TORPAVO-975364 format. One line per 4 residues: number of its first residue (from 1); their letters; for each residue x, y, z negated of N, C-alpha, C, O. Coordinates in nm, 3 decimals, m for minus. Example, Ala and Ser with C-alpha at 12.3 -4.5 7.8 and 13.67 -1.06 7.14 Angstrom:
! TORPAVO-975364
1	as	1.319 m0.569 m0.780 1.230 m0.450 m0.780 1.320 m0.330 m0.780 1.424 m0.332 m0.846  1.285 m0.225 m0.708 1.367 m0.106 m0.714 1.290 0.003 m0.787 1.341 0.114 m0.804
END
This chain:
! TORPAVO-975364
1	makc	m1.638 m8.546 m0.465 m1.581 m8.517 m0.508 m1.434 m8.435 m0.514 m1.338 m8.511 m0.499  m1.398 m8.294 m0.534 m1.309 m8.211 m0.450 m1.211 m8.313 m0.562 m1.272 m8.347 m0.663  m1.060 m8.364 m0.549 m0.988 m8.368 m0.555 m0.955 m8.324 m0.701 m1.035 m8.238 m0.736  m0.833 m8.364 m0.831 m0.828 m8.268 m0.910 m0.701 m8.220 m0.877 m0.634 m8.304 m0.817
5	eilt	m0.630 m8.086 m0.900 m0.478 m8.078 m0.891 m0.447 m8.040 m0.982 m0.536 m7.961 m1.012  m0.356 m8.037 m1.079 m0.299 m8.068 m1.144 m0.167 m7.934 m1.149 m0.049 m7.964 m1.129  m0.194 m7.842 m1.169 m0.040 m7.699 m1.165 m0.004 m7.642 m1.331 m0.040 m7.637 m1.449  0.092 m7.610 m1.232 0.224 m7.600 m1.404 0.121 m7.414 m1.395 0.072 m7.329 m1.321
9	rvdr	0.161 m7.476 m1.601 0.072 m7.323 m1.620 0.135 m7.258 m1.702 0.163 m7.271 m1.821  0.154 m7.183 m1.622 0.282 m7.027 m1.704 0.212 m6.904 m1.778 0.093 m6.877 m1.758  0.322 m6.808 m1.893 0.252 m6.760 m1.934 0.293 m6.622 m1.938 0.402 m6.599 m1.884  0.228 m6.517 m1.993 0.227 m6.439 m1.890 0.381 m6.367 m1.855 0.396 m6.259 m1.799
13	ndkv	0.491 m6.461 m1.905 0.671 m6.439 m1.873 0.728 m6.491 m1.808 0.850 m6.492 m1.790  0.629 m6.555 m1.750 0.599 m6.658 m1.651 0.723 m6.811 m1.676 0.792 m6.868 m1.592  0.707 m6.842 m1.859 0.756 m6.954 m1.870 0.640 m7.072 m1.867 0.525 m7.043 m1.898  0.660 m7.153 m1.843 0.621 m7.279 m1.860 0.542 m7.333 m2.010 0.589 m7.361 m2.121
17	igtv	0.382 m7.334 m1.949 0.330 m7.354 m2.144 0.253 m7.460 m2.121 0.150 m7.446 m2.187  0.253 m7.604 m2.031 0.179 m7.642 m2.031 0.117 m7.700 m1.836 0.165 m7.671 m1.726  0.021 m7.768 m1.866 m0.062 m7.779 m1.725 m0.216 m7.707 m1.747 m0.292 m7.706 m1.844  m0.225 m7.654 m1.624 m0.360 m7.608 m1.573 m0.443 m7.709 m1.428 m0.411 m7.754 m1.318
21	drea	m0.535 m7.706 m1.496 m0.642 m7.798 m1.294 m0.660 m7.681 m1.223 m0.731 m7.597 m1.277  m0.634 m7.667 m1.164 m0.625 m7.590 m1.021 m0.803 m7.488 m1.024 m0.835 m7.369 m1.016  m0.857 m7.583 m1.034 m1.051 m7.543 m1.051 m1.052 m7.374 m1.197 m1.081 m7.255 m1.193  m1.002 m7.470 m1.298 m1.101 m7.421 m1.313 m0.951 m7.282 m1.391 m0.959 m7.195 m1.478
25	ahkn	m0.836 m7.327 m1.306 m0.713 m7.157 m1.316 m0.818 m7.141 m1.217 m0.914 m7.196 m1.270  m0.856 m7.094 m1.097 m0.926 m7.003 m1.011 m1.033 m6.929 m1.160 m1.004 m6.814 m1.194  m1.155 m7.007 m1.240 m1.222 m6.906 m1.269 m1.198 m6.864 m1.427 m1.278 m6.874 m1.520  m1.037 m6.803 m1.428 m1.017 m6.843 m1.590 m0.886 m6.738 m1.602 m0.783 m6.798 m1.636
29	keli	m0.869 m6.592 m1.580 m0.729 m6.472 m1.519 m0.644 m6.516 m1.658 m0.547 m6.449 m1.695  m0.691 m6.640 m1.734 m0.617 m6.594 m1.870 m0.490 m6.767 m1.822 m0.375 m6.798 m1.853  m0.576 m6.820 m1.754 m0.509 m6.949 m1.703 m0.347 m6.956 m1.592 m0.342 m7.036 m1.498  m0.263 m6.888 m1.615 m0.148 m6.847 m1.539 m0.126 m6.941 m1.462 m0.110 m7.048 m1.520
33	hrei	m0.116 m6.946 m1.314 m0.015 m7.052 m1.272 0.068 m6.984 m1.159 0.078 m6.862 m1.150  0.110 m7.047 m1.099 0.213 m7.079 m0.955 0.172 m7.046 m0.872 0.061 m7.091 m0.847  0.220 m6.967 m0.795 0.231 m6.995 m0.650 0.307 m6.999 m0.538 0.379 m6.904 m0.570  0.357 m7.038 m0.414 0.462 m6.910 m0.321 0.364 m6.897 m0.210 0.243 m6.913 m0.194
37	gvvi	0.497 m6.850 m0.119 0.433 m6.776 m0.015 0.550 m6.768 0.056 0.646 m6.729 m0.011  0.580 m6.801 0.210 0.681 m6.821 0.290 0.667 m6.727 0.453 0.629 m6.781 0.557  0.694 m6.627 0.444 0.758 m6.511 0.550 0.791 m6.572 0.639 0.914 m6.569 0.632  0.759 m6.643 0.744 0.871 m6.659 0.877 0.916 m6.603 0.962 0.849 m6.641 1.059
41	vred	1.000 m6.522 1.003 1.065 m6.380 1.063 1.153 m6.474 1.216 1.234 m6.566 1.220  1.068 m6.371 1.352 1.189 m6.454 1.473 1.301 m6.321 1.446 1.308 m6.214 1.385  1.376 m6.406 1.533 1.531 m6.329 1.539 1.435 m6.188 1.631 1.487 m6.100 1.562  1.368 m6.130 1.699 1.326 m6.089 1.746 1.197 m5.953 1.667 1.144 m5.856 1.722
45	gkvl	1.187 m5.999 1.544 1.115 m5.924 1.417 0.979 m6.021 1.423 0.933 m6.054 1.313  0.926 m6.059 1.513 0.815 m6.114 1.502 0.775 m6.153 1.407 0.882 m6.189 1.358  0.643 m6.198 1.276 0.628 m6.224 1.155 0.532 m6.409 1.233 0.463 m6.398 1.335  0.545 m6.515 1.182 0.409 m6.614 1.221 0.324 m6.594 1.121 0.362 m6.613 1.005
49	fqkr	0.239 m6.566 1.138 0.095 m6.555 1.036 m0.003 m6.697 1.109 m0.014 m6.720 1.230  m0.046 m6.753 1.030 m0.127 m6.870 1.040 m0.294 m6.812 1.068 m0.329 m6.699 1.035  m0.366 m6.892 1.121 m0.539 m6.833 1.108 m0.552 m6.980 1.012 m0.523 m7.097 1.037  m0.607 m6.916 0.896 m0.667 m7.027 0.815 m0.812 m7.138 0.875 m0.919 m7.077 0.886
53	smdk	m0.815 m7.263 0.903 m0.925 m7.384 0.874 m1.018 m7.297 0.853 m1.004 m7.196 0.785  m1.161 m7.346 0.932 m1.326 m7.269 0.859 m1.337 m7.323 0.784 m1.442 m7.295 0.726  m1.230 m7.472 0.697 m1.309 m7.555 0.592 m1.273 m7.483 0.446 m1.346 m7.494 0.348  m1.157 m7.413 0.446 m1.076 m7.412 0.346 m1.202 m7.296 0.293 m1.277 m7.217 0.352
57	kvlp	m1.176 m7.338 0.135 m1.245 m7.224 0.051 m1.299 m7.115 0.032 m1.410 m7.062 0.023  m1.124 m7.084 0.026 m1.115 m6.905 m0.019 m1.042 m6.901 0.147 m0.976 m6.984 0.210  m1.096 m6.745 0.181 m1.105 m6.722 0.327 m1.075 m6.794 0.484 m0.976 m6.808 0.556  m1.217 m6.830 0.491 m1.202 m6.919 0.619 m1.176 m6.843 0.735 m1.255 m6.749 0.726
61	gwws	m1.098 m6.827 0.858 m1.073 m6.795 0.931 m1.056 m6.679 0.971 m1.124 m6.606 1.043  m0.909 m6.660 0.893 m0.883 m6.523 0.791 m0.718 m6.570 0.864 m0.671 m6.683 0.869  m0.668 m6.464 0.904 m0.504 m6.473 0.930 m0.421 m6.486 0.823 m0.431 m6.378 0.764  m0.327 m6.572 0.752 m0.255 m6.519 0.673 m0.074 m6.549 0.706 m0.031 m6.572 0.819
65	tgca	0.015 m6.544 0.580 0.140 m6.516 0.609 0.178 m6.679 0.664 0.107 m6.776 0.638  0.312 m6.685 0.749 0.363 m6.886 0.747 0.303 m6.944 0.642 0.220 m7.010 0.705  0.282 m6.970 0.524 0.193 m7.077 0.473 0.184 m6.982 0.307 0.198 m6.865 0.273  0.153 m7.105 0.241 0.129 m7.058 0.127 0.026 m7.198 0.067 m0.053 m7.268 0.130
69	ghvk	0.073 m7.204 m0.109 0.042 m7.302 m0.195 0.038 m7.245 m0.305 0.053 m7.126 m0.334  0.010 m7.356 m0.382 m0.031 m7.392 m0.522 0.124 m7.432 m0.585 0.171 m7.498 m0.493  0.185 m7.429 m0.648 0.280 m7.524 m0.729 0.272 m7.594 m0.807 0.276 m7.536 m0.915  0.258 m7.747 m0.821 0.208 m7.819 m0.895 0.319 m7.925 m1.008 0.431 m7.960 m0.972
73	mgye	0.265 m7.958 m1.129 0.342 m7.985 m1.237 0.417 m8.062 m1.214 0.388 m8.153 m1.136  0.541 m8.053 m1.275 0.642 m8.061 m1.209 0.723 m8.078 m1.123 0.806 m8.170 m1.126  0.705 m7.940 m0.972 0.764 m7.913 m0.852 0.809 m7.744 m0.928 0.751 m7.662 m0.999  0.944 m7.756 m0.866 1.024 m7.639 m0.869 0.890 m7.535 m0.764 0.791 m7.603 m0.736
77	tret	0.888 m7.437 m0.729 0.824 m7.335 m0.664 0.924 m7.334 m0.498 0.863 m7.326 m0.392  1.132 m7.347 m0.504 1.135 m7.405 m0.364 1.107 m7.545 m0.287 1.110 m7.562 m0.165  1.079 m7.640 m0.387 1.027 m7.709 m0.335 0.879 m7.759 m0.258 0.842 m7.830 m0.164  0.820 m7.667 m0.371 0.661 m7.636 m0.280 0.656 m7.555 m0.175 0.565 m7.562 m0.093
81	avee	0.752 m7.470 m0.167 0.748 m7.404 m0.067 0.740 m7.502 0.066 0.654 m7.497 0.154  0.902 m7.636 0.054 0.961 m7.668 0.225 0.819 m7.791 0.180 0.824 m7.856 0.284  0.721 m7.849 0.111 0.641 m7.963 0.149 0.529 m7.820 0.190 0.444 m7.851 0.274  0.524 m7.710 0.152 0.388 m7.668 0.259 0.431 m7.655 0.380 0.337 m7.668 0.459
85	lqee	0.562 m7.628 0.448 0.577 m7.575 0.548 0.502 m7.709 0.615 0.420 m7.725 0.706  0.568 m7.794 0.526 0.562 m7.966 0.643 0.376 m8.016 0.667 0.321 m8.062 0.767  0.320 m7.983 0.533 0.181 m7.974 0.561 0.107 m7.945 0.650 0.030 m8.019 0.712  0.134 m7.780 0.667 0.022 m7.753 0.725 0.089 m7.686 0.841 0.015 m7.649 0.931
89	lkiv	0.239 m7.661 0.856 0.285 m7.629 1.030 0.353 m7.754 1.025 0.403 m7.739 1.137  0.389 m7.842 0.996 0.469 m7.934 1.051 0.618 m7.925 1.038 0.680 m8.026 1.073  0.684 m7.827 0.995 0.831 m7.725 0.924 0.911 m7.852 0.867 0.870 m7.919 0.772  1.062 m7.881 0.954 1.065 m7.938 0.804 1.195 m7.811 0.818 1.242 m7.746 0.912
93	vneg	1.219 m7.816 0.680 1.359 m7.742 0.645 1.367 m7.766 0.504 1.265 m7.766 0.435  1.509 m7.794 0.445 1.550 m7.767 0.345 1.542 m7.670 0.192 1.450 m7.593 0.163  1.620 m7.689 0.138 1.569 m7.565 0.001 1.595 m7.474 0.084 1.512 m7.390 0.117  1.752 m7.480 0.144 1.865 m7.389 0.140 1.805 m7.326 0.257 1.869 m7.233 0.306
97	glef	1.702 m7.356 0.306 1.666 m7.295 0.431 1.649 m7.176 0.387 1.724 m7.084 0.422  1.561 m7.162 0.315 1.462 m7.060 0.235 1.562 m6.951 0.150 1.659 m6.994 0.087  1.524 m6.787 0.153 1.563 m6.745 0.116 1.500 m6.699 0.001 1.378 m6.699 0.010  1.545 m6.660 m0.101 1.420 m6.596 m0.227 1.380 m6.438 m0.191 1.441 m6.332 m0.179
101	wgke	1.294 m6.466 m0.185 1.232 m6.245 m0.157 1.199 m6.189 m0.291 1.224 m6.084 m0.351  1.156 m6.260 m0.308 1.101 m6.241 m0.522 1.007 m6.239 m0.541 0.945 m6.253 m0.436  0.904 m6.221 m0.674 0.840 m6.314 m0.700 0.709 m6.133 m0.772 0.750 m6.031 m0.826  0.617 m6.157 m0.751 0.484 m6.125 m0.798 0.425 m6.131 m0.954 0.448 m6.239 m1.008
105	yteq	0.344 m6.023 m1.046 0.199 m6.129 m1.055 0.107 m6.098 m0.969 0.096 m6.077 m0.849  0.059 m6.101 m1.042 m0.156 m6.098 m0.951 m0.252 m6.150 m1.010 m0.261 m6.257 m1.070  m0.337 m6.055 m0.990 m0.429 m6.111 m1.103 m0.590 m6.049 m0.986 m0.600 m5.943 m0.923  m0.644 m6.113 m0.992 m0.714 m6.191 m0.847 m0.894 m6.154 m0.869 m0.942 m6.264 m0.898
109	vder	m0.996 m6.060 m0.868 m1.142 m6.099 m0.924 m1.199 m6.013 m0.847 m1.175 m5.895 m0.823  m1.266 m6.075 m0.816 m1.404 m6.131 m0.740 m1.492 m6.239 m0.688 m1.464 m6.357 m0.702  m1.628 m6.186 m0.613 m1.704 m6.309 m0.634 m1.621 m6.485 m0.682 m1.622 m6.550 m0.787  m1.566 m6.506 m0.566 m1.504 m6.596 m0.567 m1.405 m6.705 m0.678 m1.383 m6.824 m0.699
113	reea	m1.372 m6.587 m0.722 m1.244 m6.656 m0.877 m1.253 m6.508 m0.905 m1.293 m6.399 m0.864  m1.169 m6.599 m1.034 m1.137 m6.470 m1.145 m0.979 m6.579 m1.178 m0.967 m6.688 m1.235  m0.909 m6.518 m1.132 m0.721 m6.537 m1.155 m0.597 m6.525 m1.228 m0.617 m6.442 m1.317  m0.474 m6.570 m1.232 m0.360 m6.505 m1.237 m0.259 m6.602 m1.174 m0.264 m6.725 m1.168
117	hyky	m0.185 m6.534 m1.139 m0.069 m6.624 m1.123 0.056 m6.508 m1.035 0.051 m6.402 m0.972  0.174 m6.621 m1.083 0.314 m6.541 m1.027 0.344 m6.603 m0.892 0.365 m6.724 m0.884  0.347 m6.501 m0.758 0.369 m6.545 m0.652 0.488 m6.549 m0.625 0.538 m6.436 m0.621  0.585 m6.661 m0.598 0.725 m6.654 m0.567 0.728 m6.662 m0.369 0.695 m6.751 m0.290
121	wyvm	0.777 m6.541 m0.352 0.784 m6.506 m0.231 0.950 m6.565 m0.135 1.052 m6.519 m0.186  0.960 m6.609 m0.077 1.095 m6.688 0.043 1.021 m6.586 0.187 0.920 m6.534 0.236  1.182 m6.615 0.201 1.146 m6.610 0.395 1.259 m6.721 0.452 1.373 m6.752 0.419  1.167 m6.762 0.549 1.268 m6.844 0.662 1.239 m6.719 0.779 1.145 m6.645 0.807
125	rvgm	1.402 m6.746 0.838 1.431 m6.652 0.976 1.497 m6.759 1.103 1.602 m6.823 1.093  1.418 m6.758 1.203 1.465 m6.847 1.287 1.489 m6.819 1.401 1.494 m6.696 1.404  1.507 m6.860 1.502 1.491 m6.835 1.658 1.451 m6.818 1.717 1.340 m6.870 1.708  1.469 m6.743 1.833 1.399 m6.763 1.949 1.335 m6.791 2.055 1.284 m6.731 2.150
129	dfkv	1.362 m6.984 1.985 1.287 m7.106 2.046 1.233 m7.148 1.984 1.183 m7.255 2.017  1.206 m7.094 1.860 1.151 m7.204 1.721 0.979 m7.233 1.796 0.910 m7.163 1.871  0.959 m7.346 1.743 0.808 m7.398 1.794 0.755 m7.413 1.637 0.827 m7.413 1.537  0.612 m7.427 1.641 0.531 m7.447 1.538 0.398 m7.473 1.604 0.341 m7.424 1.702
133	qadg	0.367 m7.571 1.514 0.252 m7.715 1.508 0.180 m7.703 1.442 0.208 m7.799 1.371  0.052 m7.638 1.374 m0.054 m7.592 1.279 m0.108 m7.771 1.342 m0.129 m7.850 1.435  m0.105 m7.735 1.183 m0.238 m7.904 1.122 m0.355 m7.817 1.152 m0.367 m7.695 1.142  m0.467 m7.942 1.206 m0.565 m7.875 1.215 m0.644 m7.859 1.111 m0.724 m7.767 1.123
137	deve	m0.648 m7.951 0.959 m0.690 m7.982 0.847 m0.653 m7.865 0.773 m0.707 m7.855 0.663  m0.569 m7.768 0.809 m0.512 m7.699 0.703 m0.501 m7.558 0.759 m0.521 m7.458 0.691  m0.464 m7.558 0.906 m0.457 m7.427 1.013 m0.524 m7.438 1.118 m0.552 m7.550 1.159  m0.565 m7.328 1.182 m0.651 m7.332 1.307 m0.531 m7.301 1.402 m0.526 m7.366 1.507
141	kaef	m0.435 m7.210 1.376 m0.317 m7.212 1.483 m0.291 m7.040 1.405 m0.343 m6.949 1.340  m0.146 m7.097 1.488 m0.005 m7.000 1.385 0.116 m6.985 1.539 0.195 m7.044 1.613  0.038 m6.834 1.499 0.086 m6.722 1.597 0.206 m6.630 1.568 0.197 m6.582 1.455  0.328 m6.588 1.642 0.414 m6.502 1.607 0.359 m6.366 1.658 0.337 m6.343 1.776
145	fdid	0.337 m6.270 1.546 0.338 m6.170 1.630 0.409 m5.992 1.569 0.477 m6.020 1.470  0.413 m5.882 1.586 0.457 m5.781 1.592 0.374 m5.665 1.508 0.270 m5.722 1.473  0.372 m5.560 1.470 0.242 m5.484 1.418 0.152 m5.393 1.490 0.065 m5.312 1.458  0.223 m5.451 1.640 0.108 m5.345 1.730 0.000 m5.490 1.706 m0.115 m5.486 1.663
149	dink	0.071 m5.603 1.745 m0.022 m5.732 1.784 m0.106 m5.751 1.681 m0.220 m5.785 1.714  m0.079 m5.738 1.544 m0.142 m5.713 1.469 m0.275 m5.613 1.387 m0.339 m5.642 1.286  m0.285 m5.503 1.465 m0.327 m5.399 1.451 m0.441 m5.388 1.563 m0.551 m5.336 1.543  m0.398 m5.445 1.688 m0.465 m5.485 1.780 m0.564 m5.586 1.762 m0.678 m5.555 1.795
153	lrnt	m0.539 m5.714 1.710 m0.619 m5.782 1.603 m0.746 m5.760 1.549 m0.864 m5.794 1.558  m0.653 m5.674 1.476 m0.779 m5.619 1.352 m0.826 m5.550 1.399 m0.855 m5.472 1.308  m0.889 m5.481 1.547 m0.972 m5.356 1.593 m1.029 m5.461 1.680 m1.080 m5.425 1.786  m1.026 m5.555 1.655 m1.138 m5.683 1.742 m1.212 m5.731 1.672 m1.323 m5.759 1.719
157	genf	m1.189 m5.754 1.556 m1.261 m5.705 1.370 m1.215 m5.898 1.348 m1.280 m5.991 1.298  m1.056 m5.893 1.420 m1.025 m6.026 1.307 m0.991 m5.968 1.154 m0.974 m5.852 1.114  m0.987 m6.075 1.096 m0.946 m6.064 0.914 m0.798 m6.093 0.854 m0.771 m6.211 0.831  m0.695 m5.990 0.826 m0.619 m6.058 0.778 m0.616 m6.019 0.606 m0.664 m5.940 0.525
161	yepy	m0.555 m6.094 0.613 m0.517 m6.118 0.439 m0.431 m5.982 0.360 m0.344 m6.009 0.277  m0.463 m5.832 0.393 m0.423 m5.709 0.350 m0.269 m5.759 0.254 m0.157 m5.775 0.302  m0.309 m5.774 0.116 m0.194 m5.792 0.032 m0.047 m5.843 0.057 0.059 m5.820 m0.001  m0.085 m5.931 0.179 0.067 m6.050 0.220 0.090 m6.021 0.358 0.173 m6.081 0.426
165	lnvv	m0.007 m5.904 0.411 0.085 m5.766 0.503 0.157 m5.670 0.418 0.262 m5.619 0.459  0.110 m5.641 0.306 0.190 m5.554 0.305 0.340 m5.642 0.232 0.447 m5.582 0.242  0.340 m5.750 0.177 0.453 m5.793 0.165 0.568 m5.845 0.278 0.682 m5.873 0.243  0.520 m5.856 0.428 0.518 m5.846 0.503 0.635 m5.754 0.566 0.743 m5.771 0.624
169	gtvl	0.551 m5.646 0.521 0.590 m5.525 0.523 0.693 m5.514 0.502 0.777 m5.492 0.588  0.728 m5.530 0.308 0.881 m5.510 0.276 0.966 m5.668 0.365 1.048 m5.701 0.279  0.975 m5.726 0.434 1.015 m5.839 0.440 1.131 m5.749 0.568 1.252 m5.764 0.587  1.055 m5.679 0.620 1.070 m5.643 0.706 1.173 m5.525 0.718 1.259 m5.532 0.806
173	sgdn	1.168 m5.438 0.649 1.210 m5.302 0.609 1.286 m5.327 0.516 1.349 m5.237 0.461  1.298 m5.468 0.474 1.457 m5.520 0.404 1.449 m5.486 0.272 1.550 m5.487 0.202  1.310 m5.445 0.217 1.293 m5.364 0.082 1.239 m5.474 0.017 1.126 m5.514 0.046  1.336 m5.551 m0.102 1.281 m5.653 m0.182 1.213 m5.578 m0.317 1.113 m5.625 m0.370
177	sefi	1.304 m5.414 m0.380 1.299 m5.397 m0.485 1.144 m5.412 m0.538 1.147 m5.481 m0.640  1.023 m5.378 m0.510 0.951 m5.438 m0.573 0.890 m5.513 m0.662 0.817 m5.492 m0.759  0.960 m5.656 m0.581 0.956 m5.745 m0.652 1.069 m5.783 m0.811 1.163 m5.714 m0.851  1.027 m5.886 m0.859 1.084 m5.925 m0.952 1.160 m6.024 m0.924 1.104 m6.123 m0.876
181	qeey	1.363 m6.030 m0.952 1.414 m6.098 m0.870 1.431 m6.202 m0.951 1.521 m6.274 m0.907  1.375 m6.248 m1.066 1.435 m6.337 m1.139 1.386 m6.472 m1.023 1.279 m6.463 m0.963  1.483 m6.599 m1.001 1.409 m6.659 m0.946 1.291 m6.785 m1.031 1.182 m6.820 m0.986  1.336 m6.818 m1.121 1.324 m6.902 m1.230 1.348 m6.850 m1.356 1.439 m6.776 m1.392
185	aa	1.208 m6.920 m1.455 1.164 m6.809 m1.569 1.216 m6.925 m1.607 1.219 m7.032 m1.546  1.283 m6.879 m1.783 1.372 m7.015 m1.866 1.287 m7.052 m1.929 1.303 m7.148 m2.005
END
């Protein structure tokens, strides 16, 4: 039986209003919750992507941003980002090492789920000597790519989660104007 994960539930203004079970949140877009995403950019402009484990329920084997995760009740978004980086990629960073990029409200409705969430995006900038170690349970592998690398992989049939590619584009261009700039709701 799957473990029960209790998330922070928010209203349409991103104000905390209680808790919600993760499974329930993925089946009802009225149960809005928070998620995080981290875009890791190396000084040469290449971006870290992870290939999700084939054991993942959502998008198994797809390429995604550096890391992503759900905000559990009692956790802040930055705290969750730090925890997810450690869990998925064995990266140790303090909260000050993450730049808040913005947040966005998203509804996802498809054959697997019907959910709504606020995604808080962070950017982590690293040097050329930065090394990463993928966790085999969560992540098959992690590699730095530029746009040409991504397009070549897509032409071979590799799948990239398109909404995250759009976010990476805003980070590389330096334009976060399409995101809400309030990191924490009152």
